[in-house]
FITITI-76889 format. One record per residue (C-alpha): residue in one letter; x, y, z. Coordinates in steps of 0.001 Angstrom, whole numbers, plus 500000, padded with zeros to 6 digits. Example, Ala and Ser with C-alpha at 12.3 -4.5 7.8 and 13.67 -1.06 7.14 Angstrom:
<atoms>
a512300495500507800
s513670498940507140
</atoms>
This chain:
<atoms>
m502180492869528721
t502338490767525558
t504789487934525183
p507676488535522772
v507433486067519907
g508951485675516458
s507540487382513390
e506123484324511688
a504843482800514923
f502947485951515859
y501675487286512543
g501187483882510965
g499112482845513970
i496505485578513477
p493400484116511786
v492575485501508341
f489165487147507952
r487509487283504535
g484558489678504672
f485827493252504397
a482593494512505963
s483680493057509327
l486993494950509469
m485873497184512373
d485307494181514668
p487858494670517502
a488069490907518025
l489879490553514671
y492844492640515865
s495764491413517965
p498123493790519818
l501674493786518508
p504239492373520954
d505858495044523135
d509328494541521708
w508351495009518061
s508947498131515986
i506875500098513482
g508517501047510191
v507189504149508450
a508213505864505219
d506862508625503029
i507898510930500227
v508733514498501236
e506853517003499069
s504889514270497297
t502338516953496394
k504992518696494308
a505943515432492579
i502286514795491808
a501922518326490406
e504753517356488043
a502710514265486991
r505207511830488582
y502419509608489913
k503984506321488847
t507372507261490300
v505822508189493663
n503954504857493794
m507092502953492842
a508933504568495745
g506192503630498214
a506014500035497007
a509837499784497081
v509719499962500894
i507614496807501044
a509649495012498378
s513011495794499986
v511953494750503485
t510273491575502196
n513409490583500300
a515627491462503269
l513506489144505441
e513813486402502802
g510078486353502136
r508973485842505740
e505468487134506420
f505183490439508250
p502385493021508442
f502585495936506006
v500368498465504268
f500938500483501093
g500005504151501348
g500607505476497831
d503477507855498591
g504857505644501350
a504314502516503396
s504106501254506979
f504979497888508483
a505872496099511714
v508788493792512498
s510007491653515380
p513307492342517189
d514970489503515264
d514077491145511965
l514789494728513030
p518441494970511855
r517609493715508360
a514572495993508143
r516718498962509179
e519285498210506462
a516535497797503858
l514906501110504827
a518219502961504738
a519088501500501333
t515638502304499942
a515898505950501031
t519228506235499205
w517895504534496066
v514803506757495991
k516990509859496158
e519637508774493655
d517522506867491121
l514087508468491426
d515137512008492418
l512743512045495372
v513361512471499099
m512033509711501345
r511750509961505115
v512172506650506952
a511845505813510646
l511590502844513004
v509407503500516038
p509374501110519029
v505913499835519902
a506792500657523514
a507098504343522540
v503617504199521014
r502105502618524124
a503809505243526294
q501477507724524552
g498418505750525650
l497900504429522113
d498166500926520697
v499105499087517524
r496852496167516742
v496940494125513574
a494491491915511670
r494907489823508528
f492440490381505697
g492225487834502899
p490955489426499662
s491222485957498109
a492302482452499004
n495748483319497618
l496838486118499887
s496338488063503098
y497559491512504024
a497525493581507185
m495020495980508695
f496109498222511586
s494106499854514379
g494732501475517751
g495962504904516678
g499638503982517005
l500421503889513309
g499190507443512839
w501264508597515817
a504359506859514424
e503927508635511074
a503536511999512819
a506660511306514919
m508609510507511733
k507521513819510206
r508775515595513350
g512182514007512748
e511943511465515568
f513197507848515336
a514770508616511954
v516779505985510093
p519736507644508318
a520024506956504602
a522643504414503533
p525894505535501885
s525674506795498309
g525437503981495779
t523749501522498141
q520899499753496384
p518173497668498044
d517070494292496755
l513888495162494837
t513491491807493095
g509873491316492039
l508958495011491941
s507509496215488640
c504864498487487142
r504299497192483606
f500562497708483248
e498875500698481670
e496569502974483607
i493172501452484355
p490409503767483093
s487157504034485017
t484271502045483566
r481582503282485976
g482147507033485971
l485187507993488026
i488015506663490164
l487611507940493712
s490467507878496230
v489047507854499759
l490672508493503151
v488594508531506347
v490092508931509834
p488472509575513217
a488153513183514302
r489989514170517477
g487877513093520455
a485387511177518283
d483345508438519911
a484756505065518833
n481316503528518337
d480161506423516164
f483268506121513994
r482843502359513712
k479231502846512608
l480343505378509990
i482943503015508488
e480450500149508457
d477912502390506694
i480454503428504062
i481490499846503384
a477848498775503135
l477259501495500528
v480281500395498519
e479533496680498812
r476266497245496950
s478136498534493894
p479401496141491175
e482510494213492295
s482436496361495457
g483949499192493433
r487088497242492492
p488913499362489885
v490684496381488286
p488545494745485539
s488034490988485584
d490327490535482580
g493101492543484248
p494588495958483455
p495664496901479927
l499119495662478927
h501128497041476025
w504759497092474974
p506988498836475747
p505475499212479218
p505166502666480808
g507180501557483856
a510180500143481987
e512557502920483063
l511547502586486715
e511953498819486579
a515432499201485044
r516429501547487848
a515162499036490411
k517410496279489103
r520868495550490464
g524068494946488562
g525570496464485436
s525168499870483896
l521773501526483626
m521891501070479857
k522451497331480246
r519573497111482718
r517321498997480301
i518124496499477532
v517457493546479850
v514146495011481025
h512954495803477490
a513859492302476297
f512198490589479246
t509064492731479145
l508689491995475420
y508965488282476226
t506306488528478955
y504076490735476801
l504018488066474074
i503234485383476655
f500240487383477912
r499185488586474449
f498932485059473049
g498071483232476292
i501159481007476158
s501627478665479119
i505318478103479779
f507352476433482550
g504240476035484693
f503188479671484266
v499600480103483032
p498840483730482043
k495078483376482524
t495556482061486068
y498029484824486916
v495633487539485711
q492790486043487745
q495008486063490843
l496167489595490056
v492574490844490042
e491734489033493283
n494956490135495018
s494646493865494271
d494708495938497482
f492156498562496505
r490776498853500069
k492416498611503475
y492447499988506999
d495459501567508756
d494020503695511579
g491609504911508938
l489745503623505910
r491657503821502631
m490007502903499300
v490415503398495559
l487015502869493959
d485655502749490452
c482254504215491194
t479255505873489643
p478645509606490119
e475622508635492234
l477730506556494637
e480318509332494814
r477629511853495775
t476164509515498403
l479574508864499954
t480437512567499946
q477163513468501670
r477598510761504310
l481174511847505026
a480282515538505139
t477565514795507709
a480025512765509796
a482600515570509631
s480095518217510731
s479126515946513659
g482734515656514820
i482944511943514011
a485487511884511191
r487824513784508924
y488051512767505299
g489790513433502019
l488524512574498547
h490250512830495193
r488491512299491885
q490274511131488739
d489611509221485530
a491916506225486049
a493692504009488580
m497198502579488450
m498845499406489653
t502320498668491016
c503151494974491302
f505270492967493715
t505728489468492320
p508684487670493937
s507641484524492033
a505183484399489137
l504613480709489889
r503189481435493352
s499684482737493948
d500531485275496673
h501791488107494477
v500356491456495633
h499252494404493502
f499146497901494971
i496361500141493676
d496291503932493701
g494581506662491747
a496420507644488563
r496137511429489012
g497306511952492568
g495410509213494386
y495976508776498102
a498513511607498339
s496011514117496918
a493250512724499141
a495594513184502118
t496148516808501097
a492382517321501048
l492113515662504457
k494789517924505962
a492771520933504844
t489832519883507057
p489614520918510739
a491098518388513184
</atoms>
C-alpha cells in the first residue's frame, strides 16, 4: 500500500529525467497513491469532427481540460497528458472536488461553445488496481523550464476504456457554466513540414505481449528518431509562423469569461494585434522578451510522450517514415505491439500560458490534418 500524500508533495517529489530515450526505465516511475483519482476526457465522434476539418477546435477542447483543472487547482503541479482529442490527469483527494467541478464545466463549455460532445470521468486508482493494473507516473523534462508527466502500468488505458463504457462518469455542469480557461490560446499558424511529412505515431503493447519485448521496441523506435535532426521536433527553432488576425481568435474569444461574445471577440482581436506587433518587431516590454519566449516555446513543446503507449508527432523524412513503418509492422506481426500512423503535411500548436513572464508555459503539439485522433482510428483497425 502507498501512503496517501498531497499532490505537490507526491508529484513534486518525483525526480525529473531529461533523456527521452530512457523513458522505458521502470525505476523512473512511481506508483500513484491509492487514494488518488484518474481524470479522463475525450471528444465523442472526434473522427466526424476531423472529417469536417475541425482539427483546431478538437485540439482546443482537449487542451481545455488541462487548462481548466490547472486553474481550478490554482497552478499547483499535477500529472497530466494531452491526447489531441482529449486529456488524462491524476489528482489527490484534496484536489478531487475542484477537479470534478472543472471537468463538469469544461464538458458544458465544449458542448455549448464548440458544438462538440465531451465525455469526462474520474476513476479511483483503487478501481484500477482492483483489475490487477497499476498507474505509475514519471516526470520528463524536455527543457530546464518545464516537466510533464509520463504514465505507465496499463491503468490509464483501462480508465479511458471504462469512461467509454459509461463508468465513473462526471455529469456536465448546468447550462451556461464556463470553466476558467485563462492562458489557453491557439494563435499560431500551422507548422508545415520541412523534412518531408508530419507523422503522428501511436504505439501500444499488444494483448499478452512480453513487457521486455515491448520495451525493446520502444527503445528501438526512439533510437531511430533520435538520429534525425532535432529528434524530429516539428517546431522550428525560430518558432511557428505568426500572423494577424490569428486563426484561433474565435476559439480564444469563446474561451474567455465575461461580457457578450462580440465584446470578447473585440478584446481578443485587439490583444492579439498588440502581441503580434510585439513579436513582429521584437519589442521587449514589462519584462517580456519575445525572443526568450519563442526559445522556451520551442523547448517546451510536447511533441513526444508516453501514456501507456508511445505518442509522437514527428517532422520526418520519407526514409525515416518507411523505416519506422517497417519496424512497427514487424512488431505487430510478432504480437508485440499495435500501432497507428497518420501522415499529413503540417503540425499545429495549442498553447497554455498562464503567465508569459514565467518559463513553464506548455505547448501541445498535434498533427494538423487529424493527428493523434486519426492515428488512433488506424490503431483501432488493427487486431488486438
